[in-house]
C-alpha positions as CSV (number, residue, x, y, z in Angstrom):
1,M,-6.3,7.0,-24.6
2,I,-2.6,8.6,-23.9
3,A,-3.0,7.5,-20.1
4,L,-3.5,3.8,-21.5
5,A,-0.6,4.1,-23.8
6,E,1.6,5.4,-20.9
7,S,0.7,2.6,-18.6
8,L,1.5,0.0,-21.2
9,R,4.9,1.6,-21.6
10,H,5.6,2.0,-17.7
11,P,3.9,-1.1,-15.8
12,Y,5.0,0.3,-12.4
13,I,2.2,3.3,-13.0
14,A,-0.3,0.9,-14.1
15,T,0.2,-1.1,-10.8
16,T,0.4,1.5,-8.3
17,A,-2.3,3.9,-9.1
18,P,-5.1,0.9,-8.7
19,G,-3.3,-0.1,-5.5
20,G,-3.1,3.4,-4.1
21,G,-7.0,3.9,-5.1
22,L,-7.8,0.5,-3.8
23,G,-6.2,1.3,-0.1
24,I,-7.8,4.7,-0.1
25,A,-11.2,3.1,-0.6
26,V,-10.6,0.4,2.1
27,M,-9.4,2.8,4.7
28,G,-12.3,5.2,3.8
29,A,-14.8,2.3,4.0
30,I,-13.0,1.4,7.6
31,L,-13.6,5.3,8.7
32,A,-17.0,5.5,7.6
33,A,-18.2,2.3,9.2
34,R,-16.4,3.2,12.5
35,E,-17.5,6.7,12.5
36,T,-21.4,5.4,11.4
37,S,-21.3,3.3,14.6
38,A,-19.9,5.7,17.0
39,L,-22.3,8.3,15.8
40,K,-25.2,5.9,16.5
41,H,-23.6,5.6,20.2
42,G,-24.1,9.0,20.8
43,V,-20.5,10.3,20.5
44,T,-19.7,13.8,19.2
45,A,-19.1,14.1,15.5
46,P,-15.3,15.1,16.1
47,A,-14.4,12.3,18.3
48,A,-16.5,9.6,16.1
49,F,-14.2,10.8,13.2
50,V,-11.2,10.2,15.2
51,S,-12.5,6.8,16.4
52,G,-12.8,5.7,12.6
53,Y,-9.7,7.6,11.4
54,A,-7.3,5.6,13.8
55,P,-8.1,2.1,13.1
56,A,-8.1,3.1,9.1
57,L,-4.7,4.3,9.7
58,Q,-3.4,1.4,11.9
59,I,-4.9,-1.1,9.2
60,G,-3.1,1.1,6.2
61,A,0.2,0.7,8.2
62,A,-0.1,-2.9,8.9
63,V,-0.6,-3.3,5.2
64,L,2.3,-1.3,4.2
65,L,4.5,-3.0,6.4
66,G,3.3,-6.3,5.0
67,G,4.2,-5.0,1.8
68,A,7.6,-3.9,2.8
69,V,8.5,-7.5,4.3
70,I,7.2,-9.1,1.2
71,A,9.1,-6.8,-1.3
72,T,12.1,-7.2,1.0
73,A,12.1,-11.0,0.7
74,A,11.3,-11.1,-2.8
75,L,14.3,-8.9,-3.5
76,R,16.5,-11.3,-1.5
77,Q,15.3,-14.2,-3.5
78,R,16.0,-12.3,-6.8
79,R,19.5,-11.2,-5.9
80,A,20.5,-14.6,-4.6
81,A,19.4,-16.1,-8.2
82,L,21.6,-13.7,-9.9
83,P,24.6,-15.0,-11.3
84,V,28.0,-13.4,-9.7
85,P,30.3,-12.4,-12.4
86,A,33.9,-13.8,-12.1
87,L,36.1,-11.1,-11.3
88,E,39.4,-10.5,-14.0
89,P,42.8,-10.0,-12.7
90,A,43.8,-6.4,-13.4
91,A,46.6,-6.2,-16.1
């Protein structure tokens, strides 16, 4: 109950925790699928893990980069929409 109250007071926390959990779940699913496929083809366990780990990290990095581009664009639009206060001459 305390966590719910805190998440309502701090919406940043309420959005980042589920997003991070979803990202980890998707990366884990990619890793598991690729690792299982490699093991079925006779690859050793460590090599199979790496064959799953690399694409999971690459997809995670691509999503991170996409998020950074979207955030930068959104912040630029927001900054452009803000009114510029008029400067008053110094007395």
